[in-house]
PyMOL Python script that loads the backbone (N, CA, C, O; Angstrom):
from pymol import cmd

cmd.read_pdbstr("""\
ATOM      1  N   MET A   1     -75.378  12.249 -36.897  1.00  0.00           N
ATOM      2  CA  MET A   1     -74.200  11.980 -36.110  1.00  0.00           C
ATOM      3  C   MET A   1     -73.457  10.754 -36.650  1.00  0.00           C
ATOM      4  O   MET A   1     -72.226  10.731 -36.646  1.00  0.00           O
ATOM      5  N   ARG A   2     -74.170   9.766 -37.101  1.00  0.00           N
ATOM      6  CA  ARG A   2     -73.530   8.548 -37.587  1.00  0.00           C
ATOM      7  C   ARG A   2     -73.050   8.674 -39.031  1.00  0.00           C
ATOM      8  O   ARG A   2     -72.280   7.844 -39.512  1.00  0.00           O
ATOM      9  N   SER A   3     -73.502   9.698 -39.702  1.00  0.00           N
ATOM     10  CA  SER A   3     -73.141   9.846 -41.110  1.00  0.00           C
ATOM     11  C   SER A   3     -71.632  10.018 -41.293  1.00  0.00           C
ATOM     12  O   SER A   3     -71.083   9.572 -42.301  1.00  0.00           O
ATOM     13  N   HIS A   4     -70.960  10.650 -40.348  1.00  0.00           N
ATOM     14  CA  HIS A   4     -69.520  10.839 -40.481  1.00  0.00           C
ATOM     15  C   HIS A   4     -68.776   9.502 -40.391  1.00  0.00           C
ATOM     16  O   HIS A   4     -67.704   9.350 -40.977  1.00  0.00           O
ATOM     17  N   ILE A   5     -69.334   8.544 -39.665  1.00  0.00           N
ATOM     18  CA  ILE A   5     -68.725   7.216 -39.571  1.00  0.00           C
ATOM     19  C   ILE A   5     -68.787   6.522 -40.921  1.00  0.00           C
ATOM     20  O   ILE A   5     -67.810   5.918 -41.364  1.00  0.00           O
ATOM     21  N   PHE A   6     -69.949   6.611 -41.575  1.00  0.00           N
ATOM     22  CA  PHE A   6     -70.101   5.993 -42.893  1.00  0.00           C
ATOM     23  C   PHE A   6     -69.249   6.708 -43.944  1.00  0.00           C
ATOM     24  O   PHE A   6     -68.693   6.075 -44.841  1.00  0.00           O
ATOM     25  N   ALA A   7     -69.156   8.016 -43.820  1.00  0.00           N
ATOM     26  CA  ALA A   7     -68.334   8.776 -44.765  1.00  0.00           C
ATOM     27  C   ALA A   7     -66.862   8.370 -44.625  1.00  0.00           C
ATOM     28  O   ALA A   7     -66.164   8.193 -45.624  1.00  0.00           O
ATOM     29  N   GLN A   8     -66.404   8.227 -43.396  1.00  0.00           N
ATOM     30  CA  GLN A   8     -65.023   7.827 -43.173  1.00  0.00           C
ATOM     31  C   GLN A   8     -64.782   6.406 -43.666  1.00  0.00           C
ATOM     32  O   GLN A   8     -63.736   6.127 -44.252  1.00  0.00           O
ATOM     33  N   LEU A   9     -65.727   5.511 -43.440  1.00  0.00           N
ATOM     34  CA  LEU A   9     -65.610   4.132 -43.921  1.00  0.00           C
ATOM     35  C   LEU A   9     -65.513   4.109 -45.442  1.00  0.00           C
ATOM     36  O   LEU A   9     -64.673   3.404 -46.001  1.00  0.00           O
ATOM     37  N   GLU A  10     -66.365   4.873 -46.110  1.00  0.00           N
ATOM     38  CA  GLU A  10     -66.345   4.931 -47.574  1.00  0.00           C
ATOM     39  C   GLU A  10     -65.016   5.505 -48.068  1.00  0.00           C
ATOM     40  O   GLU A  10     -64.454   5.024 -49.052  1.00  0.00           O
ATOM     41  N   ARG A  11     -64.522   6.523 -47.388  1.00  0.00           N
ATOM     42  CA  ARG A  11     -63.239   7.133 -47.768  1.00  0.00           C
ATOM     43  C   ARG A  11     -62.103   6.121 -47.627  1.00  0.00           C
ATOM     44  O   ARG A  11     -61.217   6.053 -48.479  1.00  0.00           O
ATOM     45  N   ASP A  12     -62.130   5.348 -46.562  1.00  0.00           N
ATOM     46  CA  ASP A  12     -61.106   4.318 -46.356  1.00  0.00           C
ATOM     47  C   ASP A  12     -61.164   3.245 -47.437  1.00  0.00           C
ATOM     48  O   ASP A  12     -60.126   2.760 -47.888  1.00  0.00           O
ATOM     49  N   LEU A  13     -62.368   2.873 -47.851  1.00  0.00           N
ATOM     50  CA  LEU A  13     -62.529   1.879 -48.917  1.00  0.00           C
ATOM     51  C   LEU A  13     -61.992   2.412 -50.247  1.00  0.00           C
ATOM     52  O   LEU A  13     -61.317   1.693 -50.984  1.00  0.00           O
ATOM     53  N   ILE A  14     -62.297   3.675 -50.545  1.00  0.00           N
ATOM     54  CA  ILE A  14     -61.815   4.291 -51.781  1.00  0.00           C
ATOM     55  C   ILE A  14     -60.290   4.340 -51.779  1.00  0.00           C
ATOM     56  O   ILE A  14     -59.650   4.034 -52.785  1.00  0.00           O
ATOM     57  N   LYS A  15     -59.720   4.725 -50.651  1.00  0.00           N
ATOM     58  CA  LYS A  15     -58.261   4.817 -50.542  1.00  0.00           C
ATOM     59  C   LYS A  15     -57.611   3.449 -50.745  1.00  0.00           C
ATOM     60  O   LYS A  15     -56.594   3.339 -51.431  1.00  0.00           O
ATOM     61  N   ALA A  16     -58.194   2.416 -50.155  1.00  0.00           N
ATOM     62  CA  ALA A  16     -57.643   1.062 -50.289  1.00  0.00           C
ATOM     63  C   ALA A  16     -57.710   0.591 -51.747  1.00  0.00           C
ATOM     64  O   ALA A  16     -56.749   0.016 -52.258  1.00  0.00           O
ATOM     65  N   ARG A  17     -58.846   0.834 -52.416  1.00  0.00           N
ATOM     66  CA  ARG A  17     -58.988   0.422 -53.816  1.00  0.00           C
ATOM     67  C   ARG A  17     -58.022   1.190 -54.717  1.00  0.00           C
ATOM     68  O   ARG A  17     -57.443   0.615 -55.639  1.00  0.00           O
ATOM     69  N   THR A  18     -57.850   2.468 -54.457  1.00  0.00           N
ATOM     70  CA  THR A  18     -56.943   3.285 -55.254  1.00  0.00           C
ATOM     71  C   THR A  18     -55.503   2.812 -55.095  1.00  0.00           C
ATOM     72  O   THR A  18     -54.769   2.686 -56.075  1.00  0.00           O
ATOM     73  N   THR A  19     -55.111   2.556 -53.866  1.00  0.00           N
ATOM     74  CA  THR A  19     -53.759   2.074 -53.598  1.00  0.00           C
ATOM     75  C   THR A  19     -53.518   0.733 -54.286  1.00  0.00           C
ATOM     76  O   THR A  19     -52.464   0.505 -54.880  1.00  0.00           O
ATOM     77  N   GLU A  20     -54.487  -0.124 -54.199  1.00  0.00           N
ATOM     78  CA  GLU A  20     -54.385  -1.445 -54.836  1.00  0.00           C
ATOM     79  C   GLU A  20     -54.235  -1.304 -56.349  1.00  0.00           C
ATOM     80  O   GLU A  20     -53.416  -1.989 -56.962  1.00  0.00           O
ATOM     81  N   GLY A  21     -55.017  -0.426 -56.944  1.00  0.00           N
ATOM     82  CA  GLY A  21     -54.955  -0.207 -58.387  1.00  0.00           C
ATOM     83  C   GLY A  21     -53.622   0.371 -58.828  1.00  0.00           C
ATOM     84  O   GLY A  21     -53.089  -0.024 -59.865  1.00  0.00           O
ATOM     85  N   ARG A  22     -53.071   1.313 -58.046  1.00  0.00           N
ATOM     86  CA  ARG A  22     -51.772   1.910 -58.379  1.00  0.00           C
ATOM     87  C   ARG A  22     -50.670   0.857 -58.295  1.00  0.00           C
ATOM     88  O   ARG A  22     -49.799   0.802 -59.163  1.00  0.00           O
ATOM     89  N   GLU A  23     -50.701   0.024 -57.262  1.00  0.00           N
ATOM     90  CA  GLU A  23     -49.688  -1.025 -57.113  1.00  0.00           C
ATOM     91  C   GLU A  23     -49.759  -2.024 -58.267  1.00  0.00           C
ATOM     92  O   GLU A  23     -48.733  -2.479 -58.773  1.00  0.00           O
ATOM     93  N   GLU A  24     -50.978  -2.356 -58.674  1.00  0.00           N
ATOM     94  CA  GLU A  24     -51.176  -3.274 -59.801  1.00  0.00           C
ATOM     95  C   GLU A  24     -50.612  -2.674 -61.091  1.00  0.00           C
ATOM     96  O   GLU A  24     -49.948  -3.361 -61.868  1.00  0.00           O
ATOM     97  N   ALA A  25     -50.884  -1.393 -61.305  1.00  0.00           N
ATOM     98  CA  ALA A  25     -50.401  -0.723 -62.509  1.00  0.00           C
ATOM     99  C   ALA A  25     -48.871  -0.662 -62.522  1.00  0.00           C
ATOM    100  O   ALA A  25     -48.247  -0.900 -63.556  1.00  0.00           O
ATOM    101  N   LYS A  26     -48.278  -0.348 -61.389  1.00  0.00           N
ATOM    102  CA  LYS A  26     -46.813  -0.304 -61.306  1.00  0.00           C
ATOM    103  C   LYS A  26     -46.214  -1.672 -61.587  1.00  0.00           C
ATOM    104  O   LYS A  26     -45.183  -1.777 -62.252  1.00  0.00           O
ATOM    105  N   ALA A  27     -46.853  -2.721 -61.082  1.00  0.00           N
ATOM    106  CA  ALA A  27     -46.354  -4.081 -61.302  1.00  0.00           C
ATOM    107  C   ALA A  27     -46.391  -4.442 -62.792  1.00  0.00           C
ATOM    108  O   ALA A  27     -45.565  -5.219 -63.271  1.00  0.00           O
ATOM    109  N   LYS A  28     -47.353  -3.873 -63.511  1.00  0.00           N
ATOM    110  CA  LYS A  28     -47.462  -4.129 -64.952  1.00  0.00           C
ATOM    111  C   LYS A  28     -46.558  -3.202 -65.764  1.00  0.00           C
ATOM    112  O   LYS A  28     -46.513  -3.292 -66.991  1.00  0.00           O
ATOM    113  N   GLY A  29     -45.836  -2.305 -65.072  1.00  0.00           N
ATOM    114  CA  GLY A  29     -44.910  -1.420 -65.763  1.00  0.00           C
ATOM    115  C   GLY A  29     -45.551  -0.170 -66.330  1.00  0.00           C
ATOM    116  O   GLY A  29     -44.962   0.480 -67.194  1.00  0.00           O
ATOM    117  N   LYS A  30     -46.717   0.179 -65.879  1.00  0.00           N
ATOM    118  CA  LYS A  30     -47.388   1.380 -66.369  1.00  0.00           C
ATOM    119  C   LYS A  30     -46.697   2.617 -65.823  1.00  0.00           C
ATOM    120  O   LYS A  30     -46.201   2.615 -64.696  1.00  0.00           O
ATOM    121  N   HIS A  31     -46.668   3.681 -66.629  1.00  0.00           N
ATOM    122  CA  HIS A  31     -46.076   4.944 -66.200  1.00  0.00           C
ATOM    123  C   HIS A  31     -47.034   5.627 -65.239  1.00  0.00           C
ATOM    124  O   HIS A  31     -48.234   5.710 -65.500  1.00  0.00           O
ATOM    125  N   MET A  32     -46.510   6.106 -64.148  1.00  0.00           N
ATOM    126  CA  MET A  32     -47.324   6.825 -63.173  1.00  0.00           C
ATOM    127  C   MET A  32     -46.895   8.292 -63.185  1.00  0.00           C
ATOM    128  O   MET A  32     -45.703   8.596 -63.151  1.00  0.00           O
ATOM    129  N   GLY A  33     -47.854   9.178 -63.231  1.00  0.00           N
ATOM    130  CA  GLY A  33     -47.550  10.607 -63.182  1.00  0.00           C
ATOM    131  C   GLY A  33     -47.537  11.258 -64.547  1.00  0.00           C
ATOM    132  O   GLY A  33     -47.887  10.654 -65.561  1.00  0.00           O
ATOM    133  N   ARG A  34     -47.127  12.492 -64.537  1.00  0.00           N
ATOM    134  CA  ARG A  34     -47.126  13.301 -65.743  1.00  0.00           C
ATOM    135  C   ARG A  34     -46.023  12.860 -66.708  1.00  0.00           C
ATOM    136  O   ARG A  34     -44.918  12.514 -66.290  1.00  0.00           O
ATOM    137  N   LEU A  35     -46.338  12.879 -67.990  1.00  0.00           N
ATOM    138  CA  LEU A  35     -45.350  12.537 -69.009  1.00  0.00           C
ATOM    139  C   LEU A  35     -44.377  13.696 -69.203  1.00  0.00           C
ATOM    140  O   LEU A  35     -44.765  14.854 -69.043  1.00  0.00           O
ATOM    141  N   PRO A  36     -43.129  13.409 -69.543  1.00  0.00           N
ATOM    142  CA  PRO A  36     -42.152  14.482 -69.748  1.00  0.00           C
ATOM    143  C   PRO A  36     -42.501  15.339 -70.967  1.00  0.00           C
ATOM    144  O   PRO A  36     -43.092  14.853 -71.932  1.00  0.00           O
ATOM    145  N   ALA A  37     -42.128  16.614 -70.910  1.00  0.00           N
ATOM    146  CA  ALA A  37     -42.413  17.543 -72.002  1.00  0.00           C
ATOM    147  C   ALA A  37     -41.556  17.230 -73.226  1.00  0.00           C
ATOM    148  O   ALA A  37     -41.971  17.481 -74.358  1.00  0.00           O
ATOM    149  N   LEU A  38     -40.369  16.686 -73.001  1.00  0.00           N
ATOM    150  CA  LEU A  38     -39.441  16.386 -74.090  1.00  0.00           C
ATOM    151  C   LEU A  38     -39.028  14.918 -74.040  1.00  0.00           C
ATOM    152  O   LEU A  38     -38.917  14.329 -72.965  1.00  0.00           O
ATOM    153  N   SER A  39     -38.805  14.340 -75.210  1.00  0.00           N
ATOM    154  CA  SER A  39     -38.256  12.989 -75.249  1.00  0.00           C
ATOM    155  C   SER A  39     -36.786  13.055 -74.826  1.00  0.00           C
ATOM    156  O   SER A  39     -36.215  14.142 -74.740  1.00  0.00           O
ATOM    157  N   ASP A  40     -36.185  11.918 -74.566  1.00  0.00           N
ATOM    158  CA  ASP A  40     -34.767  11.897 -74.193  1.00  0.00           C
ATOM    159  C   ASP A  40     -33.905  12.508 -75.299  1.00  0.00           C
ATOM    160  O   ASP A  40     -32.971  13.264 -75.030  1.00  0.00           O
ATOM    161  N   LYS A  41     -34.234  12.168 -76.538  1.00  0.00           N
ATOM    162  CA  LYS A  41     -33.483  12.696 -77.675  1.00  0.00           C
ATOM    163  C   LYS A  41     -33.607  14.221 -77.748  1.00  0.00           C
ATOM    164  O   LYS A  41     -32.611  14.920 -77.936  1.00  0.00           O
ATOM    165  N   GLN A  42     -34.824  14.729 -77.599  1.00  0.00           N
ATOM    166  CA  GLN A  42     -35.040  16.171 -77.639  1.00  0.00           C
ATOM    167  C   GLN A  42     -34.306  16.874 -76.498  1.00  0.00           C
ATOM    168  O   GLN A  42     -33.725  17.942 -76.693  1.00  0.00           O
ATOM    169  N   ALA A  43     -34.333  16.275 -75.310  1.00  0.00           N
ATOM    170  CA  ALA A  43     -33.665  16.879 -74.159  1.00  0.00           C
ATOM    171  C   ALA A  43     -32.159  16.980 -74.394  1.00  0.00           C
ATOM    172  O   ALA A  43     -31.538  17.982 -74.039  1.00  0.00           O
ATOM    173  N   LYS A  44     -31.576  15.945 -74.990  1.00  0.00           N
ATOM    174  CA  LYS A  44     -30.142  15.977 -75.286  1.00  0.00           C
ATOM    175  C   LYS A  44     -29.819  17.049 -76.329  1.00  0.00           C
ATOM    176  O   LYS A  44     -28.835  17.777 -76.199  1.00  0.00           O
ATOM    177  N   GLU A  45     -30.657  17.138 -77.363  1.00  0.00           N
ATOM    178  CA  GLU A  45     -30.455  18.154 -78.396  1.00  0.00           C
ATOM    179  C   GLU A  45     -30.588  19.557 -77.816  1.00  0.00           C
ATOM    180  O   GLU A  45     -29.795  20.447 -78.124  1.00  0.00           O
ATOM    181  N   LEU A  46     -31.601  19.741 -76.973  1.00  0.00           N
ATOM    182  CA  LEU A  46     -31.818  21.040 -76.345  1.00  0.00           C
ATOM    183  C   LEU A  46     -30.613  21.416 -75.490  1.00  0.00           C
ATOM    184  O   LEU A  46     -30.169  22.564 -75.514  1.00  0.00           O
ATOM    185  N   TYR A  47     -30.088  20.471 -74.746  1.00  0.00           N
ATOM    186  CA  TYR A  47     -28.932  20.723 -73.884  1.00  0.00           C
ATOM    187  C   TYR A  47     -27.714  21.143 -74.712  1.00  0.00           C
ATOM    188  O   TYR A  47     -26.995  22.074 -74.347  1.00  0.00           O
ATOM    189  N   LYS A  48     -27.493  20.445 -75.827  1.00  0.00           N
ATOM    190  CA  LYS A  48     -26.375  20.806 -76.713  1.00  0.00           C
ATOM    191  C   LYS A  48     -26.564  22.213 -77.274  1.00  0.00           C
ATOM    192  O   LYS A  48     -25.622  23.004 -77.325  1.00  0.00           O
ATOM    193  N   ASP A  49     -27.803  22.516 -77.695  1.00  0.00           N
ATOM    194  CA  ASP A  49     -28.090  23.849 -78.229  1.00  0.00           C
ATOM    195  C   ASP A  49     -27.863  24.920 -77.161  1.00  0.00           C
ATOM    196  O   ASP A  49     -27.356  26.003 -77.453  1.00  0.00           O
ATOM    197  N   LYS A  50     -28.241  24.605 -75.928  1.00  0.00           N
ATOM    198  CA  LYS A  50     -28.056  25.560 -74.835  1.00  0.00           C
ATOM    199  C   LYS A  50     -26.571  25.801 -74.578  1.00  0.00           C
ATOM    200  O   LYS A  50     -26.157  26.933 -74.325  1.00  0.00           O
ATOM    201  N   LEU A  51     -25.770  24.733 -74.643  1.00  0.00           N
ATOM    202  CA  LEU A  51     -24.318  24.881 -74.466  1.00  0.00           C
ATOM    203  C   LEU A  51     -23.685  25.689 -75.597  1.00  0.00           C
ATOM    204  O   LEU A  51     -22.679  26.372 -75.400  1.00  0.00           O
ATOM    205  N   ASN A  52     -24.289  25.602 -76.784  1.00  0.00           N
ATOM    206  CA  ASN A  52     -23.779  26.344 -77.944  1.00  0.00           C
ATOM    207  C   ASN A  52     -24.192  27.811 -77.932  1.00  0.00           C
ATOM    208  O   ASN A  52     -23.851  28.559 -78.848  1.00  0.00           O
ATOM    209  N   GLY A  53     -24.922  28.226 -76.904  1.00  0.00           N
ATOM    210  CA  GLY A  53     -25.231  29.645 -76.733  1.00  0.00           C
ATOM    211  C   GLY A  53     -26.566  30.117 -77.256  1.00  0.00           C
ATOM    212  O   GLY A  53     -26.816  31.322 -77.271  1.00  0.00           O
ATOM    213  N   GLU A  54     -27.438  29.218 -77.685  1.00  0.00           N
ATOM    214  CA  GLU A  54     -28.761  29.670 -78.130  1.00  0.00           C
ATOM    215  C   GLU A  54     -29.526  30.226 -76.938  1.00  0.00           C
ATOM    216  O   GLU A  54     -29.384  29.743 -75.814  1.00  0.00           O
ATOM    217  N   SER A  55     -30.331  31.237 -77.191  1.00  0.00           N
ATOM    218  CA  SER A  55     -31.073  31.872 -76.098  1.00  0.00           C
ATOM    219  C   SER A  55     -32.172  30.948 -75.577  1.00  0.00           C
ATOM    220  O   SER A  55     -32.669  30.074 -76.287  1.00  0.00           O
ATOM    221  N   ILE A  56     -32.528  31.171 -74.327  1.00  0.00           N
ATOM    222  CA  ILE A  56     -33.568  30.372 -73.684  1.00  0.00           C
ATOM    223  C   ILE A  56     -34.894  30.543 -74.418  1.00  0.00           C
ATOM    224  O   ILE A  56     -35.612  29.570 -74.648  1.00  0.00           O
ATOM    225  N   SER A  57     -35.217  31.784 -74.786  1.00  0.00           N
ATOM    226  CA  SER A  57     -36.474  32.048 -75.490  1.00  0.00           C
ATOM    227  C   SER A  57     -36.522  31.344 -76.846  1.00  0.00           C
ATOM    228  O   SER A  57     -37.544  30.769 -77.222  1.00  0.00           O
ATOM    229  N   ALA A  58     -35.411  31.397 -77.569  1.00  0.00           N
ATOM    230  CA  ALA A  58     -35.354  30.743 -78.878  1.00  0.00           C
ATOM    231  C   ALA A  58     -35.517  29.232 -78.744  1.00  0.00           C
ATOM    232  O   ALA A  58     -36.207  28.597 -79.541  1.00  0.00           O
ATOM    233  N   LEU A  59     -34.878  28.671 -77.735  1.00  0.00           N
ATOM    234  CA  LEU A  59     -34.999  27.221 -77.513  1.00  0.00           C
ATOM    235  C   LEU A  59     -36.416  26.838 -77.113  1.00  0.00           C
ATOM    236  O   LEU A  59     -36.932  25.809 -77.550  1.00  0.00           O
ATOM    237  N   ALA A  60     -37.048  27.666 -76.284  1.00  0.00           N
ATOM    238  CA  ALA A  60     -38.419  27.388 -75.869  1.00  0.00           C
ATOM    239  C   ALA A  60     -39.352  27.360 -77.075  1.00  0.00           C
ATOM    240  O   ALA A  60     -40.225  26.498 -77.176  1.00  0.00           O
ATOM    241  N   LYS A  61     -39.165  28.298 -77.975  1.00  0.00           N
ATOM    242  CA  LYS A  61     -39.991  28.329 -79.194  1.00  0.00           C
ATOM    243  C   LYS A  61     -39.671  27.137 -80.097  1.00  0.00           C
ATOM    244  O   LYS A  61     -40.572  26.500 -80.644  1.00  0.00           O
ATOM    245  N   LYS A  62     -38.377  26.848 -80.246  1.00  0.00           N
ATOM    246  CA  LYS A  62     -37.939  25.759 -81.126  1.00  0.00           C
ATOM    247  C   LYS A  62     -38.522  24.413 -80.693  1.00  0.00           C
ATOM    248  O   LYS A  62     -38.939  23.616 -81.534  1.00  0.00           O
ATOM    249  N   TYR A  63     -38.549  24.161 -79.384  1.00  0.00           N
ATOM    250  CA  TYR A  63     -39.015  22.866 -78.864  1.00  0.00           C
ATOM    251  C   TYR A  63     -40.460  22.904 -78.348  1.00  0.00           C
ATOM    252  O   TYR A  63     -40.962  21.911 -77.822  1.00  0.00           O
ATOM    253  N   SER A  64     -41.122  24.053 -78.501  1.00  0.00           N
ATOM    254  CA  SER A  64     -42.522  24.230 -78.077  1.00  0.00           C
ATOM    255  C   SER A  64     -42.728  23.881 -76.600  1.00  0.00           C
ATOM    256  O   SER A  64     -43.645  23.145 -76.240  1.00  0.00           O
ATOM    257  N   VAL A  65     -41.858  24.426 -75.768  1.00  0.00           N
ATOM    258  CA  VAL A  65     -41.969  24.249 -74.320  1.00  0.00           C
ATOM    259  C   VAL A  65     -41.825  25.609 -73.654  1.00  0.00           C
ATOM    260  O   VAL A  65     -41.513  26.600 -74.314  1.00  0.00           O
ATOM    261  N   SER A  66     -42.054  25.653 -72.350  1.00  0.00           N
ATOM    262  CA  SER A  66     -41.925  26.904 -71.626  1.00  0.00           C
ATOM    263  C   SER A  66     -40.456  27.208 -71.317  1.00  0.00           C
ATOM    264  O   SER A  66     -39.606  26.319 -71.374  1.00  0.00           O
ATOM    265  N   ARG A  67     -40.175  28.443 -70.998  1.00  0.00           N
ATOM    266  CA  ARG A  67     -38.809  28.830 -70.639  1.00  0.00           C
ATOM    267  C   ARG A  67     -38.318  28.089 -69.407  1.00  0.00           C
ATOM    268  O   ARG A  67     -37.167  27.651 -69.398  1.00  0.00           O
ATOM    269  N   PRO A  68     -39.138  27.923 -68.354  1.00  0.00           N
ATOM    270  CA  PRO A  68     -38.653  27.129 -67.205  1.00  0.00           C
ATOM    271  C   PRO A  68     -38.288  25.701 -67.573  1.00  0.00           C
ATOM    272  O   PRO A  68     -37.373  25.134 -66.975  1.00  0.00           O
ATOM    273  N   THR A  69     -38.973  25.104 -68.535  1.00  0.00           N
ATOM    274  CA  THR A  69     -38.631  23.763 -68.987  1.00  0.00           C
ATOM    275  C   THR A  69     -37.237  23.752 -69.604  1.00  0.00           C
ATOM    276  O   THR A  69     -36.461  22.819 -69.395  1.00  0.00           O
ATOM    277  N   VAL A  70     -36.934  24.790 -70.360  1.00  0.00           N
ATOM    278  CA  VAL A  70     -35.607  24.903 -70.970  1.00  0.00           C
ATOM    279  C   VAL A  70     -34.546  25.053 -69.881  1.00  0.00           C
ATOM    280  O   VAL A  70     -33.488  24.427 -69.952  1.00  0.00           O
ATOM    281  N   HIS A  71     -34.826  25.875 -68.882  1.00  0.00           N
ATOM    282  CA  HIS A  71     -33.879  26.070 -67.777  1.00  0.00           C
ATOM    283  C   HIS A  71     -33.595  24.759 -67.048  1.00  0.00           C
ATOM    284  O   HIS A  71     -32.457  24.499 -66.656  1.00  0.00           O
ATOM    285  N   CYS A  72     -34.616  23.942 -66.868  1.00  0.00           N
ATOM    286  CA  CYS A  72     -34.477  22.697 -66.097  1.00  0.00           C
ATOM    287  C   CYS A  72     -33.892  21.545 -66.913  1.00  0.00           C
ATOM    288  O   CYS A  72     -33.446  20.550 -66.341  1.00  0.00           O
ATOM    289  N   SER A  73     -33.888  21.665 -68.209  1.00  0.00           N
ATOM    290  CA  SER A  73     -33.420  20.547 -69.038  1.00  0.00           C
ATOM    291  C   SER A  73     -31.921  20.361 -68.897  1.00  0.00           C
ATOM    292  O   SER A  73     -31.169  21.327 -68.768  1.00  0.00           O
ATOM    293  N   GLY A  74     -31.496  19.097 -68.924  1.00  0.00           N
ATOM    294  CA  GLY A  74     -30.082  18.769 -68.893  1.00  0.00           C
ATOM    295  C   GLY A  74     -29.450  18.780 -67.514  1.00  0.00           C
ATOM    296  O   GLY A  74     -28.226  18.747 -67.388  1.00  0.00           O
ATOM    297  N   GLN A  75     -30.259  18.824 -66.501  1.00  0.00           N
ATOM    298  CA  GLN A  75     -29.698  18.830 -65.143  1.00  0.00           C
ATOM    299  C   GLN A  75     -29.595  17.448 -64.603  1.00  0.00           C
ATOM    300  O   GLN A  75     -29.146  17.259 -63.472  1.00  0.00           O
TER     301      GLN A  75
END
""", "prot")
cmd.dss("prot")
cmd.show_as("cartoon", "prot")
cmd.util.cbc("prot")
cmd.orient("prot")
């Protein structure tokens, strides 16, 4: 019966340490989350190619990304 109290206490401690670590990392300028599939330069080039009429499939192969990534680029 008391085990759930200790489990909740441990969970709260883990959450507090994780939050503290994330805040510390952000303060140091660390990137949080997933890295982008394309660099800024690649995204601009892809957008220009898309405006010039290249197909979505061709662009996906050219930049080694998925078709949805091509659709979302340049927005």
